[in-house]
C-alpha positions as CSV (number, residue, x, y, z in Angstrom):
1,X,-37.0,119.4,-72.3
2,X,-35.3,117.1,-74.9
3,X,-36.5,113.7,-75.5
4,X,-34.5,110.6,-76.5
5,X,-36.4,108.4,-79.1
6,X,-35.6,105.0,-80.2
7,X,-36.6,104.1,-83.8
8,X,-36.9,100.7,-85.5
9,X,-36.7,100.5,-89.2
10,X,-36.7,97.3,-91.4
11,X,-33.4,95.5,-92.1
12,X,-33.5,95.9,-95.9
13,X,-33.4,99.5,-95.7
14,X,-29.7,99.3,-95.3
15,X,-27.6,102.5,-95.1
16,X,-30.2,104.8,-96.7
17,X,-31.4,106.5,-93.4
18,X,-27.5,107.4,-92.4
19,X,-26.7,108.5,-95.8
20,X,-29.7,110.6,-96.5
21,X,-30.3,111.8,-92.9
22,X,-33.7,110.5,-91.9
23,X,-35.9,108.0,-90.0
24,X,-39.1,106.9,-91.5
25,X,-42.0,104.7,-90.8
26,X,-44.8,103.1,-92.9
27,X,-48.8,103.1,-92.7
28,X,-48.9,104.4,-96.3
29,X,-52.7,104.0,-96.4
30,X,-53.2,106.3,-93.6
31,X,-52.3,109.2,-95.9
32,X,-50.5,112.4,-94.8
33,X,-50.0,111.8,-91.2
34,X,-48.5,115.4,-90.8
35,X,-51.7,116.8,-91.8
36,X,-53.8,115.4,-89.1
37,X,-54.3,117.5,-86.0
38,X,-52.2,116.8,-82.8
39,X,-54.9,114.7,-81.3
40,X,-54.8,111.0,-80.8
41,X,-58.5,110.5,-81.4
42,X,-58.0,111.9,-85.0
43,X,-55.4,109.3,-85.7
44,X,-57.4,106.4,-84.3
45,X,-60.3,107.6,-86.4
46,X,-58.2,107.7,-89.6
47,X,-56.6,104.3,-88.9
48,X,-60.1,102.7,-88.2
49,X,-61.1,104.1,-91.7
50,X,-58.2,102.9,-93.6
51,X,-57.6,99.6,-91.8
52,X,-61.0,98.3,-91.0
53,X,-59.8,94.9,-90.0
54,X,-57.1,95.8,-87.5
55,X,-57.9,95.1,-83.8
56,X,-58.8,98.0,-81.7
57,X,-55.8,97.6,-79.4
58,X,-53.4,97.7,-82.3
59,X,-55.2,100.8,-83.7
60,X,-54.7,102.4,-80.4
61,X,-50.9,101.7,-80.3
62,X,-50.4,102.5,-84.1
63,X,-52.2,105.9,-83.5
64,X,-49.9,106.8,-80.7
65,X,-46.8,105.9,-82.7
66,X,-48.1,108.2,-85.7
67,X,-49.0,111.0,-83.4
68,X,-45.6,111.1,-81.8
69,X,-43.8,110.9,-85.2
70,X,-45.7,113.5,-86.6
71,X,-46.0,116.1,-83.8
72,X,-43.9,115.1,-80.8
73,X,-40.3,114.6,-82.3
74,X,-38.9,118.1,-82.1
75,X,-35.7,119.7,-83.5
76,X,-32.9,118.9,-81.2
77,X,-34.3,115.6,-79.8
78,X,-32.0,112.6,-79.8
79,X,-32.7,109.7,-82.0
80,X,-31.2,106.2,-81.5
81,X,-31.7,103.8,-84.3
82,X,-30.4,100.3,-83.9
83,X,-29.7,99.0,-87.4
84,X,-30.1,95.4,-87.9
85,X,-28.2,95.0,-91.2
86,X,-24.9,96.0,-89.6
87,X,-25.4,95.6,-85.9
88,X,-24.7,99.3,-85.2
89,X,-26.5,101.7,-82.9
90,X,-26.7,105.0,-84.7
91,X,-27.3,108.1,-82.6
92,X,-28.3,111.5,-84.0
93,X,-30.2,114.7,-83.7
94,X,-33.6,115.5,-85.0
95,X,-33.5,118.5,-87.6
96,X,-37.2,119.4,-87.2
97,X,-37.8,118.7,-90.8
98,X,-40.7,116.4,-91.6
99,X,-42.0,115.3,-95.0
100,X,-44.0,112.6,-96.9
101,X,-42.4,110.7,-99.7
102,X,-44.8,108.3,-101.3
103,X,-43.2,105.3,-103.0
104,X,-40.1,105.1,-100.9
105,X,-39.4,101.6,-99.8
106,X,-40.2,98.4,-101.8
107,X,-43.4,97.1,-103.5
108,X,-44.6,95.2,-100.4
109,X,-43.4,97.5,-97.7
110,X,-43.7,101.3,-98.3
111,X,-42.3,103.8,-95.9
112,X,-43.7,107.2,-96.8
113,X,-43.3,109.3,-93.6
114,X,-40.0,111.0,-92.6
115,X,-38.3,112.9,-90.0
116,X,-34.9,114.6,-90.7
117,X,-31.9,113.5,-88.6
118,X,-28.3,114.9,-88.3
119,X,-26.4,111.6,-87.5
120,X,-23.8,112.1,-85.0
121,X,-22.2,108.6,-84.7
122,X,-22.4,104.9,-85.3
123,X,-21.3,102.4,-82.5
124,X,-21.0,98.7,-82.3
125,X,-23.6,97.0,-80.1
126,X,-20.8,95.8,-78.0
127,X,-20.1,99.3,-76.7
128,X,-23.3,99.2,-74.8
129,X,-24.6,97.2,-71.7
130,X,-26.9,94.4,-72.4
131,X,-29.7,96.1,-70.3
132,X,-29.3,99.2,-72.6
133,X,-29.6,97.0,-75.7
134,X,-32.8,95.4,-74.1
135,X,-34.3,98.8,-73.8
136,X,-33.9,99.6,-77.5
137,X,-34.9,96.2,-78.5
138,X,-38.7,97.4,-78.0
139,X,-41.3,95.8,-80.1
140,X,-42.7,99.3,-80.7
141,X,-41.6,101.1,-83.9
142,X,-41.0,104.5,-82.2
143,X,-40.6,104.8,-78.3
144,X,-39.0,106.9,-75.8
145,X,-35.6,105.9,-74.2
146,X,-35.5,106.6,-70.5
147,X,-33.7,104.0,-68.3
148,X,-30.5,104.1,-70.0
149,X,-30.5,107.5,-71.6
150,X,-27.3,108.6,-70.1
151,X,-25.4,105.7,-71.5
152,X,-26.4,106.6,-75.2
153,X,-26.0,110.3,-74.7
154,X,-22.4,109.8,-73.3
155,X,-21.5,108.2,-76.7
156,X,-22.1,111.6,-78.5
157,X,-20.8,113.8,-75.6
158,X,-24.2,115.2,-74.8
159,X,-25.7,116.1,-71.5
160,X,-29.3,117.0,-71.8
161,X,-32.3,116.6,-69.6
162,X,-34.5,113.8,-70.3
163,X,-38.1,113.3,-69.0
164,X,-37.9,110.4,-66.2
165,X,-41.7,109.8,-66.0
166,X,-43.8,108.4,-69.0
167,X,-46.6,110.5,-70.4
168,X,-50.0,109.2,-71.1
169,X,-49.4,108.6,-74.9
170,X,-46.2,106.5,-73.9
171,X,-48.4,103.6,-72.0
172,X,-48.4,100.7,-74.4
173,X,-50.4,97.5,-74.1
174,X,-49.4,95.4,-77.1
175,X,-51.3,92.3,-78.1
176,X,-50.0,88.9,-77.2
177,X,-48.6,88.2,-80.8
178,X,-46.6,91.4,-80.6
179,X,-45.2,90.5,-77.2
180,X,-44.4,86.9,-78.4
181,X,-42.8,88.2,-81.6
182,X,-40.6,90.6,-79.6
183,X,-39.5,87.8,-77.2
184,X,-38.4,85.9,-80.0
185,X,-36.5,88.7,-81.6
186,X,-35.0,89.6,-78.3
187,X,-33.8,86.0,-77.8
188,X,-32.0,86.2,-81.0
189,X,-30.5,89.4,-80.6
190,X,-29.3,88.6,-77.0
191,X,-27.9,85.3,-78.1
192,X,-25.7,87.0,-80.9
193,X,-24.7,89.8,-78.6
194,X,-23.5,87.2,-76.0
195,X,-21.6,85.1,-78.5
196,X,-20.0,88.1,-80.1
197,X,-19.0,89.7,-76.8
198,X,-17.5,86.4,-75.5
199,X,-15.5,86.0,-78.5
200,X,-14.2,89.5,-78.3
201,X,-13.5,89.5,-74.6
202,X,-12.3,85.8,-74.3
203,X,-9.9,85.5,-77.3
204,X,-6.8,87.3,-78.6
205,X,-6.6,88.0,-82.3
206,X,-4.3,85.0,-82.7
207,X,-6.7,82.8,-80.8
208,X,-9.6,84.1,-83.0
209,X,-7.8,83.0,-86.1
210,X,-7.4,79.4,-84.4
211,X,-11.2,79.6,-83.6
212,X,-11.9,80.4,-87.2
213,X,-9.8,77.5,-88.4
214,X,-11.7,75.1,-86.1
215,X,-15.0,76.5,-87.2
216,X,-13.8,75.6,-90.9
217,X,-13.0,72.2,-89.7
218,X,-16.4,71.7,-88.0
219,X,-17.8,72.6,-91.6
220,X,-15.9,69.6,-93.2
221,X,-12.6,71.5,-94.2
222,X,-9.0,70.9,-93.4
223,X,-7.7,74.3,-92.0
224,X,-4.5,75.7,-90.7
225,X,-3.3,79.1,-89.2
226,X,-0.7,80.7,-91.3
227,X,2.6,82.0,-90.0
228,X,2.8,85.7,-89.3
229,X,4.7,86.9,-92.5
230,X,3.9,89.4,-95.3
231,X,0.8,87.3,-96.6
232,X,-1.4,90.2,-97.5
233,X,-3.7,89.6,-94.5
234,X,-4.3,85.9,-95.0
235,X,-4.7,84.3,-91.5
236,X,-6.1,80.8,-92.3
237,X,-6.0,78.6,-95.3
238,X,-8.7,76.0,-95.7
239,X,-9.4,73.2,-98.3
240,X,-11.3,70.0,-98.8
241,X,-8.5,67.5,-99.2
242,X,-6.2,66.6,-96.5
243,X,-3.1,67.9,-98.1
244,X,-4.5,71.0,-99.8
245,X,-3.5,70.3,-103.3
246,X,-7.0,70.3,-104.9
247,X,-9.1,73.4,-105.4
248,X,-10.8,75.3,-104.1
249,X,-8.4,76.7,-101.7
250,X,-9.9,79.3,-99.3
251,X,-7.9,82.1,-97.9
252,X,-9.4,83.7,-94.9
253,X,-8.7,86.9,-93.0
254,X,-9.9,87.3,-89.4
255,X,-10.7,90.5,-87.8
256,X,-11.6,90.3,-84.0
257,X,-13.2,93.8,-84.2
258,X,-16.7,95.3,-83.8
259,X,-15.9,98.2,-86.0
260,X,-16.7,98.4,-89.7
261,X,-14.3,96.6,-92.2
262,X,-13.7,99.0,-95.3
263,X,-13.1,98.1,-98.9
264,X,-9.3,98.7,-98.9
265,X,-8.8,95.6,-96.6
266,X,-11.2,93.5,-98.4
267,X,-9.2,94.4,-101.7
268,X,-5.8,93.6,-100.0
269,X,-7.2,90.0,-99.3
270,X,-8.4,89.5,-103.0
271,X,-4.9,90.7,-104.1
272,X,-3.5,87.4,-102.6
273,X,-5.7,85.1,-104.7
274,X,-4.1,82.7,-107.4
275,X,-5.9,80.4,-109.8
276,X,-8.4,78.1,-108.0
277,X,-8.4,80.3,-105.0
278,X,-11.2,82.0,-103.1
279,X,-11.1,84.7,-100.2
280,X,-13.3,84.6,-97.0
281,X,-13.2,87.5,-94.7
282,X,-14.5,87.1,-91.2
283,X,-15.4,89.8,-88.7
284,X,-17.3,90.3,-85.5
285,X,-18.5,93.8,-86.7
286,X,-19.9,94.7,-90.2
287,X,-18.8,95.9,-93.7
288,X,-18.9,99.2,-95.4
289,X,-21.2,99.7,-98.4
290,X,-18.2,99.8,-100.6
291,X,-16.9,96.6,-99.2
292,X,-20.2,95.0,-99.9
293,X,-20.4,96.4,-103.4
294,X,-16.8,94.8,-104.0
295,X,-18.3,91.5,-102.7
296,X,-21.2,91.6,-105.2
297,X,-18.8,92.4,-108.1
298,X,-16.3,89.6,-107.0
299,X,-17.5,86.0,-107.4
300,X,-14.6,84.5,-105.5
301,X,-15.1,86.8,-102.3
302,X,-17.4,86.1,-99.4
303,X,-17.8,88.4,-96.4
304,X,-19.1,87.1,-93.2
305,X,-20.1,89.6,-90.8
306,X,-20.8,89.1,-87.0
307,X,-24.4,88.2,-87.3
308,X,-23.6,85.7,-90.0
309,X,-20.6,84.3,-88.0
310,X,-23.1,83.6,-85.2
311,X,-25.3,81.7,-87.5
312,X,-22.3,79.6,-88.7
313,X,-21.4,78.9,-85.0
314,X,-24.9,78.0,-84.1
315,X,-25.3,75.6,-87.0
316,X,-22.1,73.7,-86.1
317,X,-22.1,74.1,-82.4
318,X,-22.5,70.4,-81.6
319,X,-19.3,69.7,-83.6
320,X,-17.2,72.3,-81.7
321,X,-14.5,71.4,-79.3
322,X,-15.1,71.4,-75.5
323,X,-12.7,74.2,-75.1
324,X,-14.8,76.6,-77.3
325,X,-18.1,75.3,-76.1
326,X,-17.1,76.0,-72.6
327,X,-16.1,79.5,-73.8
328,X,-19.6,80.0,-75.3
329,X,-22.1,77.9,-73.2
330,X,-25.3,77.6,-75.1
331,X,-28.3,75.4,-75.1
332,X,-31.2,75.1,-77.7
333,X,-34.4,76.6,-76.8
334,X,-37.8,77.0,-78.8
335,X,-39.4,80.5,-79.2
336,X,-42.7,81.6,-80.7
337,X,-42.7,81.9,-84.6
338,X,-45.5,84.2,-84.9
339,X,-44.3,85.4,-88.2
340,X,-44.4,81.9,-89.6
341,X,-48.2,81.5,-88.8
């Protein structure tokens, strides 16, 4: 029987899992988790020894995660990894290779435990139903995907039997802080999904350019949509003075797409710049690693992905016109900030 696993990894890990073919998790103090026997009590005992201040309920959940990662993910299992840095859903097949690599990660967050994955595809979050996105928004680092397994499998053209009933090790009872933190994260992700889906479905490419110009005006710029000529991809021009004579002049390209934008498109926009001009690229999706490298090496270039675009919209929502506020009906709420305590 093939299992379908959901895995969460921190945002700063970037494209490493896809490029190197793995999923990983932490608990470096627990030592070599692959050397422990396939027994939950053994993991609980080791975690109690290495994390003496942790709550017993948390120890039990962590022990289950480590046990499944070390012993239950098998060759041929399907892995679903929602990557936060580019808002993509990555789907692959476990290779069966497991290893420990101490020192991987960063100084304050080590991730030494690895499972090999043959990645089969990357898909925008907008390709999936909201309920499927809810399921992979779990607060658990490693979890089984059951309710929407067929939806994820269809993306890679796979048809495998997935267990429908939870096993004893799958039953989780997280503490209140974990539930509150997950509710906050889900609220943020759901809002971003809603906004980007509404823009993608509700606006044409030309209308998205007018939306971008309006957003720039809400930020205090004067903006106009360009005519459709051989302009090298410039859709909107924005400037601080009313006539557009004083620098900086911002040339904007708008992509109403959820797929990744590559470096060639970014370079084309950069090629339009003259003295005192800057380039701004807006997309509903994300950017390739090469495009981000180009941004870091180009001080006159800024790339805005879907998540950043949502932040801009939320920051300037009160200034937006009734037309766009009706298209994006939002209201302000307060959610738990457990991390900030």
